[in-house]
N, C-alpha and C positions, 0 to 999 in steps of 0.2 A: 415982542413978547410971544413966546410959543404957546399956542393953544392946543388942546388935546381932545380927541374923541375918546369916549370911555366905554369899556365893555365890562359890565358886572358879571363876574364869573359864577357867583353863588358859592356853595360849599366846595372847597378845593378838592377834598377827598372824593367827591362825586364826579369830577371832571372826566370826560372822555377825550383824551388828547392823542392825536396821531401826527407823525411826521410824514409829509407827502412831498417827495422830490419832484415837483411838477415844473417843467421848464418854462411854461407859459408865463409865470410870474417874473422870471429872469428876462424874458423877451420884452414884457411890458415895461419893466424897469429900465432896460437899456434904451428903448426908443423914447421913453419919457425924459431921460437924461440927455440923449443926443438931439432930440428935436423939440422937446416940450419945455425946456428951461426948468425942469424939475431936477435939481441937482441931487443925485444919489451917490456922489463921490465915485463915479465910474472912472477907472484909470484913463488918462488922456489917450493912450494908445488904443484902448478899446473903443472909446468914443469916436476916434478918427476912423477906426475900422468899420464901425457900424454905419457911419455917415458915407464912407467911401463905397460900401457894398449896397447901399440903399438905392432904389430907383429914383429918377429925377423928381418924381411927384411926391416923394415921401413927406417932406415938410408940409406941403399943402394938404395932403391927405390926412395927416395927423393933427392939423391945427384945431379942428373942432373938439378934440379930446382934452386939450390942455389950455384952453382959453382961461385966463386967470379969473374972469368974472363968473364963469359957469363951469367949474372943474368937475364935470360928471362924465364917467366912462360907463356906457351901458354894460350891464352884466354879461350880455352875450359875447362881448368882445374881450372879456377878461378870462382868467383861468376858472372862474366860477362854473362855467358850463361844462368843463371837462376835468374837474378836480378829482383826479385819481392817480394811480401809479402808471398810467399810460404814458407812452413816450411822446416826443415832440411831434412826430408824424400824425398822431391821433389828434392833437390839439390843432395843428395847422389844417388838417382835413376838415375839422369841425368849423373853423373860420371860413374855409373856402366854400363849404356847403350851406352856410347860414342863409336863410331866406330873408328877403327884404322885409317881410311882414314881422319877423322876429325882431329885427332891429327897430322897426317903427313902434312895435309894442313896448319895447324897453324905453325908447325915447319918450313915449307918452307916459309911461310909469314914472320916469324921472322928472319930466317937465310939465305934464298935463298939456293943455292947449297952448301954453306960452313957450313954445320951443325957441331957444335963443337963436339969434341971427346966424351964428356960425354953423348951425346944423340944417339950415333951410335948404341948401343945395343938396344935402345928403337925402333929405326927405323926398326931393324931386326924383332922385335916381339912386335909391338905396342899394340895389344889387350891384350897380356899377361901382359905388363907393366901397362896398364890402369886398369886391374883387381887388381893388387897389390896396385896401387895408391888409388883406391876406398876403398880397405880394410883398408889401413892406416887411411883414413879420417873417415870411419865408427867407428873405434876404438877411434879416437880423439873425435868424437861426444859423445861417451859414457861418456867421462870424462867431457865435457863441458855442457852436457845437463842439469844437475841439476842447474848449475850456470845460464844458459840461461833461464831456467824456472823462477828462482828467480829474474831475471833481468826484468821481464815483466813490473813492475811499473816504473823502471828507464827508460826503453825504451819509455814508454808512456810519461813520463815527458820530455824526450829529444825531442820527436816529438812536444810537446806543446811549448817548448822553441823556437825551430826553427820556428814553425808555428806562434808564437806570434810576432817574429821579422819581419816576412813577412807581417803580418796583419798591423803592425805599419809602414810598408814601410822602414824598416831598416835591410835588409838582411845582411849588413856588420857586424852587431852586432853578429849574429849567426855564420857567417863564421870566424870572428876573434877570436872566443872562442872555436874552435874545438879542438885545441891541442897546447901546448906551442911550439911544434916543427914546426908548420905551421905558415906561415906569409901571411897576406893580405895586399898588398901594393897597395892602390888605387883600381884598378879593376883587379889586378893580384894576384891569389892565388899561393903561393909557397910552395912546399913540398920537404923535404930532399930526395935527390936521388944521388947515387954515379955515375950514368950515366945520367946526366940531359939533358932534351929536352924541347923545347918550344911548347906549344899547344894553340889553341884558341877554346873557347866553341862554337861559331858560332850558337847560338840559340838552341843547344841541351839541353836536360834536365840534371840537375845536381842532382845526387843522393847522399845523405849523409848516410853513413852506420855505425852506432855505433858498435864498436868492443868490445866484452867481453873477452879480453885476457890480455893485459898489458898496462900500462900507457904510453908507448912509441910506441904503435902500429901505423904503418904508411903504408897504402896500397892504391893504386889508379890505375885506368885505364882511360886514357884520349883519347883513339883512337876508341871508339865505334861509329857506324854510327848515332845513335839516342840519346844515353845517354853517360855520363861519370859518374864515381863514385869515391868517396873518403871515405876510411875507417878511423875512428878516435876513440880514446879511449872513451868508455862509462863512464860518471861520476859515481863515487861510486864503482869502481871495487874492491878496497881493501876489502870493506865490503862484497861484493858478494862472493869473493873467500874464505874469512875467515869464511863464514857461519853466520855472524852477521845479525840479522833481519834488513830490510831496515828502514830508518827513517820514522816515521809516517808523512803523508802528511797533511799540515794544511787545515782546512776547506775551507779557501779562500786564494788562492795563490796570493802573491804580484806580480802584473804585471811587476814591475822592476826586481824582482828576476827571473821571468819566462823568460824574454828576455835577461837580462844581466848576469844572474847567481848570486848566493848568494854573492860571494866575491865582485864583481864589483858594485852590487847594494848597498852593505853595505858601500863601499868606497865612492860612490857618496853621500849617505845620511850623511856620517860623515865629509864631507869636505865643508860644507857651509861656514865655516870660515877657514882661513889658519891654517894648522895643521902640526906639525913635523912628518916625516915618522916614527920615533921611537915611538912616542905617538900613532900614528894610528895603528901600528903593535900591541902594547900592548892592545889597546882598542878593536880591532877586533879579536885578538887571532890568527892572521896569521903570519907565519914565515917571516922574512924580505925579503928573496928571493922570496917567493910566493907573498907577497904584491907588491914588485917591478915589478914582471911580470905583474900582473893585472893592476897596475898603468900605466905601459908603454903602454898597449893596450888602456886604457881609454884616455891617453894623445894623442896617435896616432889618436884617433877618435875625438879629440878636446873637450873632456868632462871634463878633468881636466888639470891643469897646475902645473908643478913642477919647483922650482927654489932653488938654493943653498943660504943659509943664514948662513954665518959663517961655523961652522962645521956640520950644519944640512941641510937637504933637506926639504923644506916646500911644501906642496901640497894643492891646493884649487880647488874647482869646478869652472868651467868656466860658462859663461852665457848660452852657448849651453848645458852644462851638467844640469844646473838648469831647462832650458826649457824642456829638455827631461824628467827629473825626474817629473816635474809638469804634463807633458802630461800623464805619466804612472801612476800617483797617483790620477787622477781625478775620 
């Protein structure tokens, strides 16, 4: 059974949302998948490349971070400390220059006096361990750097998609499309977590961090004093890791696609009349499971309605969906 940590967002129209293309989240996701048995659906070739480029001590160095009984990563080791538009060099320098006292203070904040056994050798030689950790992350960056460079266009389009939803006063459209693993229930954003907690945004900035690792990537930090951040899969990851050239961008981007995404915009446009789900799947070229996922999100937003008719499920755009589509195509 999946459990979720929850972030109460408050009034959606008051949100301060920013897309931050920070490579540190991608690095953390890659090493979690490659060495920590945290499956983020990183492509096999990428996982092999990360492991091949890593120093021999990588698995032993990273073991304290991903122990199943105490899965806590000190904030100073995550993108939290450098969450800005700075490049990877800035983040890696930050890790290299961390003091042992900073790490010890974070461990005390996380665990108090009862530091788990896997961290005890780190406490004895914190600076030595930090040096080893920084080395692992530098090696991971050598693997992901070409993909991150190629992702520039996709990162820009993602920023435009989120920004477009904010301009149109519909932040929920961006937040509900971050990942199939995430849920937006009214004003509560839910993310899968084996050790769930409840948080409130309380006016802090919400930073959305696209992650170029795997399609199941899920990372977040909700306890910062001024900001919280959510890492989620960057669209088009398969093409990036396979080395296929990115799809050419149309001269004029459809506002509905920009805000809703290609699949959901296509579904809205195709459902002006009642349509069987099977016919819709064939017409749009989406697998039934993928189509059902997108339709569920559109239905939750009140943009389409589904009903069973005999052995078929019929879907039709609602008045609200038509009004939104009209607004976006003016």
